[in-house]
KELOFI-90002 format. One record per residue: x, y, z of N, C-alpha, C in turn. Coordinates in steps of 0.2 Angstrom, whole numbers, plus 5000, padded with zeros to 4 digits. Each point is the difference from the previous one (the first is absolute). Example, Ala and Ser with C-alpha at 12.3 -4.5 7.8 and 13.67 -1.06 7.14 Angstrom:
506649725039499650065000500450065000;499850054996500450065001499650055003;
***
This chain:
480051584711500350035006500050084999;499850035006499950074999500750045000;500050064997500750034999500450015006;499650025006500450015006500249935003;499849944998500249945002500649984996;500150024994500549984995500750025003;500150065002500650035002499950045006;499849985006499950045006500650035002;500050075002500650035004499949985007;499449995002499949985007499549955001;500249955003499549945002499850005007;499450015002499850005007499649935000;500349965005499749935001499849995007;499349995001499749985006500350055006;499950064999500250055005499550015005;500250005006499650005006500350055005;499650045003500350055006499550005005;500349985006499650005006500250055005;499650035004500250055005499749975007;500349965003499749965006499549964997;499450015003499449964998499750024993;500250064998499750034994500349984994;499649974995500349984993499850064996;500650044998499950054995500049984993;500449954998500049984993500149925001;499649964996500049935001500149974993;500549964999500149964994499950034993;500350065000499950044993500649994996;499849984993500549994995499850044994;500550034997499950034993500750024997;500050024994500650024996500050074998;500650035000500050074997500449994994;499750024994500349994994500650054999;500649974997500550054998499850054995;500250065001499850054995499250025000;499749985005499250015000499950055007;499450024999499750045006499549955003;500149985006499549965004499750045006;499449995000499650045006499749955005;500150025006499749965006499450045002;499449985000499450045002499649965005;499650035003499549975005499750055005;499549985003499750055005500550015006;499950055004500450025005500049945005;500649995003500149945004500149934997;500150014993500149934996500749975001;500550045002500649975001500550034995;499850054996500550024995500650035002;500050045005500650035003500549955003;499649965003500449945004500449964994;499749994995500449964994500650054998;499950064999500550054998500550005005;499950005007500550005005500449945000;499749944998500449945000500550004994;499750034994500450004994500650055001;499950055003500550065001500549995006;499949955004500449995006499850035006;499550035001499750035006499849955005;499749954997499849945004500349944998;500149955004500349944998499449955001;499849974994499349965000500149945004;499449985003499949945004500249944996;499850004994500149944995500050034993;500349964996499950014993500750024997;500050014993500650014996499950064996;500550055000500050064995500650004996;500049974994500649994996500050064994;500550045001500150054995500649994995;499950004994500649984995500250064996;500750005000500350054995500249964994;499750024994500149964994499449955000;500049954996499449964999499949965006;499449985002499849975006500349935000;500249985006500349935000499549954999;500249944999499649944999499749985007;499549965001499749985006500549965004;500449964996500549965004500650045002;500250054997500550055002499850045006;499350025000499850035006499949965006;499849944999499949955006500749985002;500550004996500749985002500250065005;499950064998500250065004499750005007;499349994999499649995007500349955005;500249954997500349945005500750025003;500450054996500650015003500050055006;499450035001500050055005500350074999;500350014994500350064998499450054998;500250064999499550064998500150024993;500649984997500150024993500449954996;500050004994500449954996500150024993;500549994996500150014993499649944997;499750014994499749954996500350004993;499849964996500350004993499750064996;499450025003499750064996500050075004;500450005005500150065004500149995007;499650035005500049995007499350005003;500049975005499349995004500150025007;499550035003500050025007499449985003;500149975006499449985004499950065005;499550044999500050065004499849995007;499749955002499849995007500649985004;500649984997500649995003500550065001;499950054996500450054999499950055006;500550035003499950065004499750054997;499650045003499650054997500350054995;500650025002500450054996500349974994;500149935000500249974994499549994995;499350005002499549994995500050064995;500250065003500150064996500650004996;500649995004500650014997500349944995;499949945002500249944997499549984995;499449985002499549984996499750054995;500150075002499850054996499250015000;499750005006499350015000499950075003;499650044996499950075002499350015003;499950055004499350015003499850075001;499450014999499750075003499549985005;499750055004499649985005499350044999;499549985003499350035000500150075003;500350015005500250075003500750024997;500050064997500650024997500650015005;500549974998500650005005500650044997;499950054997500650044998500350045005;500750024999500350045005499850074998;499550035004499750064998500550065001;500549995004500450065001500650004995;500149944997500550004994499750034994;500550024995499750024994499849944996;499650024994499849954996500549954997;500650044998500649964997500349965006;500150025006500349975005499649935002;499350004999499649945001500249954996;500250024993500149954995500849975001;500450055003500749975001500049965006;499650015005500049965006499949924998;499550004995499849934998500649964997;500550044998500649964996500650005005;499950005006500650005005500349945000;499749944999500349935000500450004994;499850024994500450004994500650055000;499950055004500650055001500549975004;499949965005500449985005500249935000;499649964996500149935000499849965006;500250025006499849965006499650045004;499850064998499650055004500450045005;500649995001500550045004500450044996;500250065003500450054996500749974998;500250004994500649964998500650055000;500649974999500650055000500050044993;499749974995499950044994499650065001;499550005004499650065001500450055005;500349975005500450045004500550044997;500349974995500650034996499850034994;499350004998499750034994500449974994;500149945000500449974994499550004994;500449994994499650004994499449954999;500249945003499449955000499450025004;500150045005499450025004499750064996;500450044997499750064996499549974995;500349954996499649974995499349975002;500149965006499449985003499550055002;500250055003499650065002499750034994;500450014995499750034994499549964997;500149945000499549954997499350005004;500150005006499450015005499650064998;500350065000499750064999499750004993;500349974995499750004993499449955000;500049955004499449955000499450045003;500250045006499550035003499750064996;500450034996499750054996499649974994;500249954998499649964994499349995003;500049975006499349995003499650065001;500350055002499750065002499750034993;500349994995499750024993499549964998;500049935002499549964998499350015004;500150025006499450025004499850075000;500450044995499850074999500150045007;500649995003500150045006500750025000;500450014995500750024999500050075003;499550044998500050075002499950015008;499849955004500050005007500549965003;500649994997500549965003500350025006;500050075001500350035006499550025005;499449984999499550025005499949945005;499850025006499949955005499449954998;500149945000499549954998499450015003;500050025007499450015003499550064998;500350044995499750064997499649984994;500149944998499749984993499249985002;499650014995499349985000500049935001;499449975003500049935001500149964995;499750014994500149964994500749994998;500450065000500750004998500449965005;499850005007500449965005499949934998;499449984998499949934998500449974995;500150054995500449984994500850005002;500150055004500750005003500249945004;499549975004500249945003500149944996;499650004994500149944996500750014996;500250064998500650024997500649985005;499950015006500549995005500149925000;499549965000500149935000500349984994;499950034994500249984994500850014999;500250055004500750025000500549955003;499749955004500449955002500049944995;499750014994500049954995499749935002;499450005002499749935002499849964994;500049945001499749954995499349995001;499750015007499350005001499950065005;499550044997499850065004499349995003;499950005007499449995003499750065003;499450024998499750065001499449995004;500050035006499449995005499550064999;499549994996499550054999500350074997;500349994994500350064998499550064997;499449984999499550054998499650035006;500149985006499650025005500150085001;499450035000500050075001500150044993;500149974995500150044993499350014997;500050064996499450014996500049974994;499550004996500049964993500650024996;500250064999500550034996500749975003;500150005006500649975003500049924999;499449975001500049934999500249984993;499850044995500249994993500750004999;500350065003500750005000500449955003;499749975006500349945003500049944995;499549994997499949944995500650014995;500050064997500550014995500749985003;500250035006500749985003500149935001;499549965003500149935001500049964994;499750024995500149964993500650024997;500350065001500750014998500549965003;499949995007500549965004500049934998;499449984998499949934998500449994993;499850054996500249994993500750024998;500250065003500650034998500649985005;499849985006500549985005500149935001;499549964997500049935001499949985007;499750045004499949985007499349975001;500049955004499349975001499750045006;499350015000499750045005499549955003;500050015007499549975004499650055004;499450015000499750055003499349985004;499950035006499450005003499650064998;499450004999499650064998499349995001;499750055002499250005001499750044994;500450044996499750044994500049954994;499449984999499949954995500150034993;500050074999500250024993500749994999;500450005005500849995000500149924999;499649965004500149934999499849984993;499450014998499849984994500350034994;500350065001500350044994500749974999;500449985005500749984998500249935002;499649965003500249945003500049954994;500549955000500049944996499649945003;500150015007499849945004499750035007;499549975002499750025007499949945004;500250015006499949955006499550035005;499549965002499550035005500049965006;500150045006500049965006499350025004;499849965004499550015005500149965006;500050045006500149975007500749955000;500550034996500649975000500149944995;499549984996500049954996499950034992;500349964996500050024993499349974997;499650054997499349984998500050004992;500550044997500050004993500750024997;500149984994500750014997499950004993;500150064996499950004993500150064997;499850014994500150064996499550055003;500150074999499550055003499349984998;499949984993499349994998499749945004;500449955001499749945003499950015007;500450045004499850025007499450055000;500050044995499450055001499349975000;500049944996499349975000500049935004;500549995004500049945005499550015005;499549965001499450015005500350005007;500549965001500350005007500350075002;500350034995500350075001499550055001;499550004996499450045001499749995007;499949945002499749995006500450035006;500749994999500550025006499950085000;500050034995500050085000499350025002;499549974999499350025002499949985007;500449955003499949985007499449955001;499949964995499449965000500349935003;499649965002500249935002500149954994;500349955002500249954994499349974997;499549995004499449974997499650054995;500350065000499750054995500450004994;500549964999500450014994499649984994;499649945001499649984994499550064997;499850045005499550054997500450054997;500650015002500550054997500249984993;500149934999500249974994499450014995;499449995002499450014996500050084998;500150045004500050074999500550034995;500649975000500550034996500049954993;499649955000500049964994500649955000;500249985005500649955000499749935000;
***
């Protein structure tokens, strides 16, 4: 059994997404290993972002199950039992499990603790760098997302929460080397710094699974290397599982433990970076050749 199959934090089973008569994702299954970096790659239009949107609650899938576990993954019988109840979450002997396809979109982030960044940066450009990180913690500060009496009365309990949020934000600014820009508008940062700030903002919400949509897009080689270092530290130091979409193969092959490849909404490969790198179906997909040319590619790469 592969490492990502032994204890998956996320089990994607037979995921499909249709938009009218268009099938964007068809019967896709894969596992995201706990404490691992998993990359989803594929040519443009392969369905990668649609898969992400289903996992993070932006889309409700047409079919399939998205089971995220806190603590050790549930047994198949426990998971099937939850599915039959019609509920979206349950406690198990080993922790908790959430069926993301059944959760309201805001609960995917707040209850299941799935964090996300986007291909197009979505910082609050008029807010300061520090304020962007505090905004990410508003649910933890207010419990329900609404202003509480403790905040209105400035009670000690509120001040403690506020101080903890500021401290967490400062810690992340130090980790991404932006503490000296804490009071500057986020929109004034260079592009690469904005990318790292967006990741830090997602991490301030303390997700168990961090989903990154093309985090290396637009970065130069030096910035990509810094991104690799940051993502590996998130995996190792924060024990946060990472799921990313990425076109930069230097990032994918440099930090991924597991790679899933999509083409035309279907999974065509699933394995280690080295296995995927030499898979003739993957090479054919990226070169844009027809299926009947795969044998020629196999011969070319010596498979």
